[in-house]
Structure formats: C-alpha cells, structure tokens
ROLONU-635622 format. One line per 4 residues: number of its first residue (from 1); their letters; for each residue x, y, z of N, C-alpha, C, O. Coordinates in steps of 0.02 Angstrom, whole numbers, always signed. Each point is the difference from the previous one (the first is absolute). Layout:
<atoms>
NUM) a) X,Y,Z,X,Y,Z,X,Y,Z,X,Y,Z; ...
</atoms>
This chain:
<atoms>
1) mnql) +1371,-4023,+2666,-68,-22,-16,-49,+59,+8,-44,+10,-42; +53,+26,+95,-45,+57,+11,+6,+52,-56,-50,+29,-23; +112,-19,+2,+9,+48,-54,-32,-25,-65,-29,+40,-37; +33,-106,+24,-31,-27,-60,-76,+7,+2,-32,+16,-50
5) kqfq) +5,-28,+108,-73,+7,+7,-21,+72,-11,-51,+14,-32; +89,+32,+61,-16,+70,-9,+4,+22,-73,-40,+39,-24; +91,-66,-11,+8,+16,-71,-59,-27,-41,-24,+33,-45; +3,-92,+63,-57,-30,-36,-64,+40,+12,-39,+11,-46
9) klsg) +30,+12,+108,-59,+41,+15,+2,+65,-39,-51,+22,-27; +111,+9,+26,+6,+64,-37,-12,-11,-75,-34,+40,-32; +62,-93,+5,-10,-13,-71,-74,-13,-14,-26,+20,-52; -7,-55,+98,-72,-12,-8,-39,+65,+1,-46,+11,-40
13) lfkv) +65,+32,+86,-34,+65,+3,+12,+42,-63,-46,+32,-25; +107,-35,-1,+15,+37,-62,-40,-28,-58,-24,+38,-42; +17,-103,+39,-39,-31,-54,-73,+21,+4,-31,+17,-50; +5,-19,+112,-70,+21,+8,-9,+73,-19,-46,+18,-36
17) aggv) +93,+23,+60,-5,+72,-16,+8,+11,-75,-36,+41,-30; +82,-77,-1,+9,+5,-73,-61,-23,-37,-21,+31,-49; -9,-85,+73,-61,-25,-33,-57,+49,+6,-36,+14,-48; +28,+13,+109,-53,+50,+10,+12,+61,-44,-46,+27,-31
21) gavg) +111,-4,+29,+16,+59,-41,-13,-14,-74,-26,+43,-36; +45,-103,+14,-11,-16,-71,-74,-3,-17,-22,+26,-51; -16,-57,+96,-73,-3,-12,-30,+71,+1,-42,+16,-42; +65,+25,+89,-26,+68,+3,+18,+40,-63,-41,+37,-27
25) ylgy) +104,-46,+4,+22,+36,-61,-40,-22,-60,-24,+41,-40; +17,-108,+32,-38,-26,-57,-73,+21,+4,-32,+16,-50; +6,-18,+112,-70,+20,+7,-11,+74,-16,-49,+18,-32; +95,+24,+54,-6,+72,-12,+7,+17,-74,-36,+42,-26
29) nslf) +83,-76,-7,+14,+15,-71,-46,-39,-47,+5,+9,-61; -48,-51,+87,-48,-35,-43,-65,+39,-7,-44,-22,-36; +38,+78,+69,-61,+41,-3,+17,+70,-25,+53,+27,+17; -96,+1,-56,+6,+70,-20,-69,+30,-6,-49,-35,-14
33) svdg) +44,+100,+25,-64,+35,-1,-2,+50,-58,+51,+30,-17; -110,-23,-11,-11,+48,-54,-49,+52,+27,-57,-17,+18; +77,+80,-16,-42,+54,+26,-53,+20,-51,+2,-20,-58; -49,+61,+82,-52,+26,-44,+27,+43,-56,+46,+40,+10
37) ghrg) -73,-49,-70,+24,+38,-58,+64,-27,-29,+32,+33,-41; -11,-93,+61,+61,-31,-25,-15,-71,-25,-51,-30,+17; +97,+4,-57,-3,-69,-22,+70,-30,+4,+50,+36,-5; -47,-102,+15,+64,-34,+7,+14,-49,-56,-45,-33,-26
41) vvfn) +108,+28,+8,+24,-49,-48,+59,-36,+32,+42,+32,+32; -38,-98,-41,+51,-41,+33,+53,-21,-50,-16,-23,-55; +78,+30,+75,+57,-23,-40,+28,-64,+30,+13,-3,+60; -5,-49,-101,+27,-64,+21,+69,-9,-30,+11,+12,-59
45) rlwg) +36,-34,+102,+69,-8,-23,+6,-52,-55,+46,+4,-42; -90,-53,+40,+5,-54,-49,-38,+15,-64,+24,-15,-54; -84,+45,+59,-43,+10,-59,-9,+74,-20,-32,+15,-50; +61,+30,+89,-6,+71,-16,-65,+30,+26,-26,-22,+52
49) vkdn) -1,+70,-88,-60,+35,+22,-60,-45,-10,-12,-26,-54; -26,+17,+107,-61,-40,-4,-57,+42,-29,-1,+61,+8; -45,-94,-41,-56,+35,-33,-56,+19,+48,-46,+37,-19; +49,-61,+80,-53,+16,+48,+6,+72,+24,+55,+27,+8
53) iyse) -113,+4,+3,-2,+69,+26,-35,-3,+68,-55,-27,+5; +88,+53,+45,-25,-6,+69,-35,+66,+20,+30,+54,-3; -92,-61,+23,-39,+58,+20,+13,+18,+73,+46,-26,+31; -87,+71,-4,+10,+24,+68,-9,-57,+50,-45,-42,-7
57) gthf) +88,+41,+58,-5,-51,+52,+68,-33,+12,+52,+26,-21; -53,-83,+56,+60,-37,+18,+6,-63,-44,-50,-34,-11; +110,+20,-13,+11,-56,-46,+64,-38,+20,+41,+26,+37; -35,-88,-64,+56,-43,+16,+49,-3,-59,-20,+2,-58
61) vipi) +84,-6,+74,+53,-13,-49,+48,-51,+29,+0,-14,+60; +41,-14,-104,+51,-47,+23,+62,+41,+22,+30,+33,-42; -12,-36,+105,+57,+40,+22,+63,-17,-39,+10,-56,-22; +32,+105,+14,+65,-4,-34,-9,-8,-76,+35,+33,-38
65) lewp) -82,-76,+16,-10,-10,-72,-44,+54,-31,+7,+15,-59; -51,+14,+97,-47,+49,-28,-2,+62,+44,+10,-3,+61; -22,+61,-93,-13,+61,+36,-48,+44,-40,-1,-3,-62; -38,+45,+97,-51,+39,-35,+26,+68,-24,+46,+28,+30
69) iiyd) -75,-3,-84,+10,+68,-24,-68,+34,+1,-47,-23,-32; +43,+79,+68,-64,+35,+9,-4,+59,-47,+47,+40,-6; -104,-33,-28,-13,+56,-46,-57,+44,+27,-49,-25,+26; +58,+89,-32,-53,+47,+15,-43,+8,-62,+23,+25,-51
73) vrtr) -87,-46,+55,-44,+2,-59,-50,+57,+4,-47,+2,-39; +56,+45,+86,-43,+59,+4,+19,+51,-54,+57,+0,-25; -104,+43,+8,+13,+52,-50,+49,+51,+29,-10,+26,+54; +63,-13,-92,+52,+46,+23,+13,+53,-54,-9,-14,-59
77) ptel) +31,+73,+80,+15,+53,-49,+74,+4,-17,+43,-19,+39; -31,+43,-98,+68,+18,-20,-4,+59,-48,-50,+7,-36; +101,+35,+34,-1,+59,-43,+66,+4,-37,+54,-9,+28; -59,+23,-93,+59,+4,-43,-8,+58,-49,-54,+10,-26
81) ssys) +107,+26,+15,-1,+55,-49,+42,-18,-60,+47,-40,+4; -66,+69,-61,+35,-15,-63,+6,+64,-41,-47,+40,-4; +105,-29,-25,+14,+59,-42,-7,-24,-73,+42,-36,-25; -96,+58,-8,-17,-27,-65,-10,+56,-51,-8,+58,+19
85) gtrd) +9,-77,-83,-10,+47,-54,-69,-7,-30,-24,-56,-10; -8,+112,-6,-67,-1,-29,+5,-6,-77,+54,-2,-28; -113,-1,-3,-2,-7,-73,+28,+62,-35,+28,-6,-55; -36,+65,+85,+26,+61,-30,+69,+18,+27,+20,+59,+0
89) lqyv) +16,-110,+24,+71,+6,+20,+9,+47,+60,+52,+33,+5; -100,-31,+39,+7,+34,+64,+14,-52,+55,-23,-57,-6; +59,+77,+57,+17,-47,+54,-41,+16,+62,-10,+58,+19; -14,-112,+12,-44,+8,+58,+22,-50,+54,+18,-56,-15
93) nmal) -20,+80,+77,+14,-43,+58,-66,-20,+32,-35,+42,+28; +18,-106,-33,-65,-24,+24,+11,-51,+55,+41,-45,-5; -80,+53,+60,+3,-47,+56,-66,-38,+2,-54,+28,-7; +60,-94,+17,-59,-44,+0,-2,-39,+66,+50,-30,+20
97) rvly) -108,+32,+12,-11,-39,+62,-41,-61,-17,-54,+5,-29; +79,-64,+48,-31,-64,-20,-17,-40,+63,+41,-6,+46; -102,-21,-45,-21,-47,+53,+2,-70,-29,-31,-13,-52; +66,-33,+84,+10,-67,-29,-2,-53,+55,+3,+15,+60
101) rpev) -8,-76,-82,+4,-58,+45,+18,-61,-43,-15,+0,-59; +46,-50,+87,+17,-60,-39,-63,-44,-9,-45,+1,+41; +44,-38,-95,-54,-48,-11,+14,-61,+44,+51,-35,-10; -95,+22,+57,+13,-51,+51,+11,-69,-30,+42,-38,+24
105) sylp) -80,+22,-75,+5,-67,-29,+67,-12,-35,+17,-57,-15; +20,+110,+1,+65,-6,-34,+59,+13,+45,+55,+12,-24; -64,-13,+90,+55,+14,+46,+58,-48,-8,+57,+23,+1; -67,-89,-8,+58,-44,-11,+39,+18,-63,+61,-2,+0
109) silr) -97,+20,-55,+34,+20,-61,+38,+65,+9,+56,+9,-26; -86,+39,+63,+34,+63,+14,+64,-12,+39,+51,+32,-13; -54,-77,+63,+60,-15,+40,+54,-31,-43,+59,+16,+9; -77,-61,-54,+50,-33,-42,+34,+50,-48,+60,-4,-11
113) kygt) -100,+50,-17,+26,+43,-53,+31,+65,+27,+52,+23,-24; -86,+8,+74,+20,+67,+20,+20,+7,+73,+29,+51,+19; -44,-101,+23,+19,+4,+70,-51,+39,+41,-55,+15,-23; +74,+1,+84,-45,+34,+45,-5,+75,-15,-50,+32,+18
117) dydr) +100,-3,-50,+0,+71,-17,-21,+10,-73,+30,+40,-37; -82,-75,+17,-24,+2,-69,-19,+71,-20,+10,+20,-58; -39,+18,+105,-23,+67,-17,+58,+47,-19,-6,+39,-47; +61,-44,+83,+57,+43,-15,+35,-23,-64,+34,+40,-33
121) rvlp) -41,-103,+15,+31,-26,-61,-40,+16,-62,+28,+12,-53; -95,-12,+59,-43,+2,-59,-31,+69,-11,+3,+27,-55; -34,+1,+107,-42,+60,-8,+38,+60,-28,-26,+33,-45; +86,-16,+69,+33,+60,-29,+10,-4,-75,-10,+50,-35
125) siin) +28,-108,+9,+13,-6,-71,-64,+5,-41,-1,+35,-51; -52,-70,+71,-61,+1,-41,-37,+66,+7,-32,+22,-48; +36,+11,+106,-32,+66,+7,+36,+51,-44,-33,+39,-35; +98,-39,+37,+39,+46,-40,-12,-12,-75,-7,+48,-38
129) etlk) +5,-110,+19,-12,-17,-70,-69,+22,-23,-8,+28,-54; -42,-40,+96,-69,+19,-18,-7,+76,-4,-32,+25,-46; +60,+11,+93,-4,+73,-1,+31,+29,-63,-30,+44,-31; +88,-67,+13,+33,+26,-60,-40,-15,-63,-4,+42,-45
133) avva) -26,-102,+42,-38,-19,-60,-64,+42,-7,-17,+21,-55; -18,-10,+111,-62,+38,-3,+12,+74,-11,-35,+31,-39; +84,-2,+73,+14,+71,-7,+19,+17,-72,-16,+53,-25; +50,-100,-9,+21,+13,-69,-59,+3,-48,+8,+21,-57
137) myna) -68,-43,+79,-58,+2,-44,-36,+68,+1,-43,+12,-42; +59,+31,+89,-35,+63,+9,+50,+58,-6,+60,-8,+13; -86,+66,-32,+42,+59,+2,-7,+33,+69,-41,-22,+41; +81,+72,-28,+3,+30,+67,-66,+30,+21,-19,-7,+58
141) eqlt) -17,+38,-103,-63,+32,+18,-53,-53,+17,-40,+11,+46; +40,-68,-82,-49,-52,+14,+11,-33,+68,-47,-24,+31; +109,+23,-7,+13,-30,+65,-34,+39,+56,-17,-29,+52; +6,+93,-62,-34,+41,+51,-75,+2,-11,-39,-2,+48
145) tqre) +17,+7,-111,-72,+6,-14,-35,-68,+2,-60,-3,+12; +96,-52,-25,-29,-67,-1,+33,-44,+53,+16,-58,-13; -8,+87,+72,+37,-37,+53,-36,-64,+20,+32,-51,+11; -98,+53,-6,-37,-60,+21,+7,-56,-52,+9,-58,+17
149) evsl) -13,+77,-81,+8,-50,-53,+70,-30,+1,+8,-61,-9; +43,+102,+21,+69,-24,+4,+8,-49,+58,+32,-51,-6; -62,+68,+64,+4,-43,+58,-32,-67,-13,+27,-52,+20; -85,+51,-53,-34,-63,-15,+41,-41,-49,+3,-61,+5
153) rikr) +28,+94,-53,+42,-37,-49,+60,-31,+35,+19,-57,-15; +12,+94,+61,+57,-28,+38,-22,-60,+41,+35,-51,+2; -93,+56,+30,-25,-55,+42,-13,-62,-43,+17,-56,+20; -47,+65,-77,-16,-57,-44,+64,-35,-23,+5,-61,+3
157) dlle) +43,+100,-26,+63,-31,-24,+39,-31,+57,+32,-52,-9; -34,+85,+67,+37,-28,+57,-31,-64,+25,+36,-46,+21; -102,+41,-23,-34,-62,+20,+22,-58,-45,+16,-55,+24; -14,+68,-90,+20,-53,-46,+73,-20,+11,+18,-58,-4
161) raee) +24,+108,+17,+71,-15,+9,+13,-37,+65,+40,-47,+2; -73,+68,+52,+12,-31,+66,-29,-70,+4,+22,-41,+40; -73,+27,-81,-30,-67,+1,+50,-54,-20,-6,-57,+23; +55,+74,-64,+51,-48,-19,+43,-22,+59,+29,-54,+0
165) fhin) -25,+97,+51,+41,-14,+59,-42,-20,+60,+24,-4,+56; -89,-9,-69,-46,-22,+53,-7,+52,+56,-2,-17,+59; -1,+81,-80,-11,+55,+46,-66,+33,-18,-12,+17,-58; -30,-8,+107,-66,+29,-12,+2,+75,+17,+11,+19,+57
169) iqdc) -21,+23,-108,-1,+72,+9,-71,+21,+20,-47,-8,-39; +39,+35,+99,-65,+20,+25,-20,+69,-26,-58,+11,-19; +105,+35,+18,-16,+68,-24,+66,+37,-12,+52,-18,+27; -56,+70,-68,+58,+43,-11,-25,+70,-15,-54,+9,-28
173) aith) +93,+40,+47,-19,+70,-9,+62,+42,-10,+53,-12,+29; -61,+64,-71,+55,+48,-12,+1,+49,+58,-49,+37,+10; +103,-36,+26,+5,+45,+59,+40,+63,-14,-6,+49,+37; +46,-49,-90,+42,+59,-14,+13,+3,-75,+14,-51,-32
177) lefs) -19,+112,+6,+12,+11,-72,+37,+66,-8,-28,+53,+14; +89,-56,-35,+42,+60,-5,+35,+2,-67,+33,-48,-20; -40,+104,-15,+32,+9,-65,+67,+36,+9,+15,+26,+54; +23,-24,-107,+64,+35,+2,-11,+75,+7,-54,+25,-15
181) kefa) +105,+10,+38,-5,+72,+10,-13,+37,-66,-37,+49,-2; +68,-73,-52,-10,+32,-65,-72,-5,-22,-29,+48,-26; -1,-108,+36,-70,-9,-21,-46,+42,+44,-48,+30,-25; +61,-29,+91,-42,+40,+45,+3,+74,-19,-51,+35,+2
185) kave) +111,-11,-21,+7,+70,-22,-38,+12,-65,-31,+52,-8; +34,-101,-38,-37,+8,-63,-75,+1,+11,-36,+38,-32; +12,-79,+78,-72,+0,+16,-21,+66,+31,-53,+27,-17; +94,-1,+61,-15,+65,+31,-2,+56,-52,-44,+42,+1
189) dkqi) +93,-43,-47,+1,+51,-53,-61,-6,-45,-28,+50,-23; +8,-111,+9,-59,-12,-42,-63,+26,+33,-42,+31,-32; +36,-43,+98,-59,+25,+36,-1,+77,+1,-53,+30,-8; +111,+0,+17,+3,+73,-1,-19,+27,-68,-36,+50,-6
193) aqqd) +60,-83,-47,-16,+21,-68,-75,-7,-14,-30,+43,-32; +1,-98,+57,-72,-10,-10,-40,+54,+37,-50,+25,-26; +72,-8,+87,-34,+53,+37,+5,+67,-35,-49,+38,-4; +109,-23,-23,+8,+62,-37,-43,+1,-63,-29,+52,-17
197) aeqa) +25,-109,-17,-42,-4,-60,-74,+10,+17,-36,+34,-36; +15,-65,+91,-70,+9,+21,-14,+72,+18,-53,+27,-16; +100,+5,+49,-9,+71,+19,-2,+44,-62,-41,+46,-4; +85,-60,-45,-1,+39,-62,-65,-11,-38,-28,+46,-29
201) kykv) +4,-109,+29,-63,-15,-33,-58,+38,+33,-44,+25,-34; +46,-22,+100,-52,+37,+36,+2,+74,-17,-52,+31,-10; +113,-3,+6,+6,+70,-17,-26,+14,-71,-32,+51,-12; +46,-97,-34,-24,+8,-69,-76,-2,-2,-32,+41,-33
205) qlal) +3,-89,+69,-73,-4,+2,-30,+62,+32,-52,+24,-23; +83,+2,+75,-25,+60,+33,+3,+60,-48,-46,+40,-3; +102,-35,-34,+6,+55,-49,-52,-6,-55,-28,+50,-22; +15,-112,+0,-50,-10,-52,-70,+20,+25,-40,+29,-37
209) qekq) +26,-46,+100,-65,+19,+28,-6,+76,+6,-53,+28,-15; +107,+5,+38,-2,+73,+5,-9,+31,-69,-38,+48,-9; +73,-76,-40,-7,+26,-68,-71,-9,-26,-28,+45,-32; -1,-104,+46,-68,-13,-23,-50,+46,+34,-47,+24,-31
213) skii) +58,-12,+96,-45,+46,+36,+5,+71,-28,-51,+34,-6; +112,-12,-10,+8,+67,-30,-33,+4,-68,-30,+51,-18; +37,-105,-21,-32,+0,-66,-76,+4,+7,-33,+37,-37; +6,-75,+84,-73,+2,+11,-22,+69,+23,-51,+25,-23
217) aaeg) +90,+5,+69,-18,+67,+24,+4,+51,-56,-43,+43,-7; +95,-48,-35,+7,+46,-56,-56,-9,-50,-28,+48,-26; +10,-111,+13,-55,-13,-45,-65,+29,+27,-41,+27,-37; +32,-33,+104,-60,+29,+31,-2,+75,-5,-51,+30,-16
221) eaka) +109,+1,+28,+3,+73,-6,-12,+23,-72,-35,+49,-13; +65,-86,-34,-10,+18,-70,-73,-8,-21,-28,+40,-37; -3,-94,+63,-71,-10,-16,-42,+55,+30,-47,+24,-31; +63,-4,+94,-38,+54,+32,+9,+65,-38,-48,+37,-10
225) aqli) +110,-22,-11,+12,+62,-38,-38,-1,-66,-26,+50,-23; +25,-110,-8,-36,-6,-63,-75,+12,+10,-31,+34,-41; +4,-61,+95,-71,+10,+13,-15,+73,+15,-50,+28,-23; +95,+4,+62,-11,+70,+16,+3,+42,-64,-41,+45,-10
229) gesm) +90,-59,-34,+5,+37,-62,-61,-8,-44,-24,+49,-29; -2,-112,+25,-60,-10,-39,-60,+37,+29,-41,+27,-37; +37,-27,+105,-56,+36,+31,+5,+75,-13,-50,+33,-11; +111,-7,+14,+8,+73,-13,-16,+17,-72,-27,+54,-13
233) rrnp) +42,-98,-34,-17,+15,-70,-74,-3,-12,-28,+40,-38; -6,-87,+70,-72,-8,-9,-39,+55,+36,-51,+24,-25; +75,-5,+84,-37,+49,+41,+50,+49,+30,+34,-18,+48; -28,+80,-75,+48,+49,+26,-13,+19,+72,+45,+23,+35
237) vfae) -108,-31,-13,-17,+18,+69,+37,-44,+49,+11,+19,+57; +9,-80,-79,+34,-48,+45,+65,+30,+27,+16,-9,+58; +21,+46,-102,+63,+30,+22,-13,+53,+53,+37,+4,+49; -90,+36,-59,-16,+51,+50,-21,-31,+65,+17,+26,+54
241) lrri) -53,-82,-57,-22,-35,+60,+60,-27,+39,+2,+4,+61; +47,-32,-96,+59,-25,+34,+40,+57,+31,+29,-9,+54; -26,+67,-88,+35,+57,+28,-33,+24,+63,+34,+17,+49; -101,-16,-49,-37,+21,+61,+12,-48,+57,+9,+21,+57
245) eaar) -7,-87,-71,+12,-50,+53,+70,+9,+30,+10,-6,+60; +38,+21,-105,+67,+10,+25,+4,+63,+43,+33,+0,+53; -67,+54,-75,+1,+61,+39,-35,-9,+66,+21,+29,+51; -74,-69,-50,-36,-12,+63,+45,-37,+49,+1,+16,+60
249) nvae) +36,-63,-84,+45,-37,+45,+53,+46,+29,+17,-4,+59; +9,+48,-102,+50,+48,+24,-30,+47,+51,+30,+15,+52; -92,+9,-67,-32,+47,+46,-15,-32,+67,+9,+32,+52; -30,-95,-50,-14,-35,+63,+64,-8,+40,+1,+7,+61
253) tlan) +53,-22,-96,+64,-7,+35,+21,+66,+31,+25,+1,+57; -34,+53,-94,+20,+65,+27,-46,+22,+57,+23,+31,+47; -87,-47,-52,-47,+20,+52,+14,-36,+66,-9,+30,+54; +31,-92,-58,+13,-39,+61,+70,+12,+28,+17,-26,+53
257) shnr) +23,+65,-87,+68,+12,+23,+0,+56,+52,-40,+47,-5; +84,-51,+55,+7,+51,+52,+49,+55,-19,+8,+49,+37; +23,-55,-94,+48,+50,-23,-37,+58,-36,-55,-9,-26; +87,+67,+26,-28,+58,-36,+20,-5,-73,+58,-11,-17
261) ifld) -106,+20,-26,+11,-5,-72,-26,+63,-32,-56,+22,+13; +96,+7,-55,-19,+61,-37,-17,-19,-71,+40,-32,-35; -99,+53,+13,-25,-17,-67,-8,+64,-40,-16,+53,+28; +26,-57,-93,-13,+57,-44,-74,+0,-19,-38,-43,+22
265) snsl) +20,+89,-63,-71,+9,-19,-25,-59,-41,-58,-21,+8; +100,-6,-51,-23,-56,-42,-12,-62,+43,-49,-35,-10; +94,+23,+58,-10,-58,+44,-62,+8,+42,-35,-48,+12; +21,+110,+11,-60,+11,+40,-63,-12,-40,-48,-29,+26
269) rtcs) +49,+50,-90,-60,-12,-42,-10,-75,-10,-57,-24,-2; +113,-13,-5,-7,-72,-11,-26,-35,+63,-43,-44,-4; +70,+65,+60,-24,-31,+64,-71,+18,+13,-39,-43,+22; +18,+105,-35,-69,+19,+13,-47,-37,-47,-58,-12,+16
273) avlp) +84,-5,-75,-43,-38,-47,-6,-71,+22,-51,-32,-13; +102,+5,+46,+0,-71,+19,-33,-10,+68,-41,-46,+7; +57,+88,+44,-24,-9,+68,-54,+51,+14,+6,+57,-21; -58,-76,+57,-51,+48,+19,+27,+45,+54,+38,-21,+44
277) ia) -56,+86,-47,+24,+48,+49,-50,+2,+57,-59,+11,-9; +87,-22,+70,-44,+0,+59,-23,+70,+16,-37,+10,+47
</atoms>
C-alpha cells in the first residue's frame, strides 16, 4: 500500500511538472519579438504564409502551427563586378556598388517567391544584366568622359528591373572601371602621339613667327636703304654728313680707349676735322 501511494504521488508530481513544462513551452513559443529596422512574417502550417506584416515589438503566434520569419528592412550595400563589351568592341571590367532594401508591403510575396535570401537570388543576375546592356550602348571613350551619365542610366534601368522583384534600389555608383591591357596601351600611344603632334605644331608656329619677324626686319632694312638712297640722290651732302657721323663715332671710341693707337696723316686730318682739338 505504501508503495502504491508513493507511486501515485510521484505520478502526480510528474503530471504537474509536465503540465508546467508544457505551459511554459507553449507560452515561450507563442511570443516573438521584432527588433528595430526589421519586420516579421508568419508562416502557418495549414494556410502557408500569412499576409500580415509584423512591425517592431512583441507579437503572438500559435505554437507548433506557426513560426515567424524576420526580415532586415534597413538599407544594405552590395557590390558586383561585370566583364562587358562596349559598342566599339572593347572589353571593360566594371564594378557597381548598390544600396537596396526590400519593399516592406511585399514581404509576404517575397517570402513566397524568393525566400529569405532574396538578395542573393535576384540582385546578382539583374545587376549583371543591366551592366551589360548599358555598357553596350557606349564606346570605351564615352565610359570615361560621360561616367556620370552612364551611372544615372544604370540606376534608372536597375530601378525598373528591381521593381519587378519588389526590391527598392536606393542608390548605385560605379566604383571601378578597368579596360583591357590592349586598349590601355592604345590609349597611351594615342596620348603620346597627340603630345608629339602638339609639339610639332608649336615648332611650326614658332618657325613661322621667326620667319615673319625676319621678313619684317628685312622689309624695314630695305625700306631704310631705299630712303637713304633717295636722300643721297636728292642731296649729295647727305652722304658726306653720314660719313662725318660715322667718323665721329669712331673717333669717340678711339678717344675713350686706354690702348695706344697709331694713326696715319689721313686719319689725323679726319679726326681733327671731326673732333675739336683741346
């Protein structure tokens, strides 16, 4: 009898403990919390994904039948590179950095179609597709000179493409642009050729200017000689006057010189005629 009573007491204790444990388990699993910057979607074993979207805070679910799936709805970055061909058949390696977030109102649809890793399933394919399509519209030179326009075109096309998958593209930017080695070598050779052409053009212009200056100087000398000739024909004394001026200049130079100079009689008569004798 004592053993039976003890067994009954133990079984009662086990039942109580089991009941308390079951209530605790059901109570713990009937609550879930949604942190800041996140949203929750509930999956039901009987009806599938529910259309309700749970905001930040604590919410109730039916234990065992339902469980929550939490989405991060904050803006997040991703970067992808693509090796694409330009319109002039050059190849370029372009890297694009994209800021994105899911559209909160479509979270149940995103869960049904793409799951929780929607970004890894969708973004690489549409980014690569958009990059190849846009790069093919420009030649290699335009990708560098019109980089801002190319970036805006990529953003516009990517927005339209991502909207089909309920992904909101916040911003995108080209972070890396690298051409093939052959094209880089061709660009370098072209720049060197342009520099050489500019230098040759400068030399030609300089030679033309020197030529023009010589022509002007020669024309001036010819005009001066013509005027002197006309003056000498009109007035013979002009030639004698120029000879005296030249002799005076020579005499002044000799007078100011510290060297000894020997003059003949004709030179002395010319100097005495030009310079006053002290």
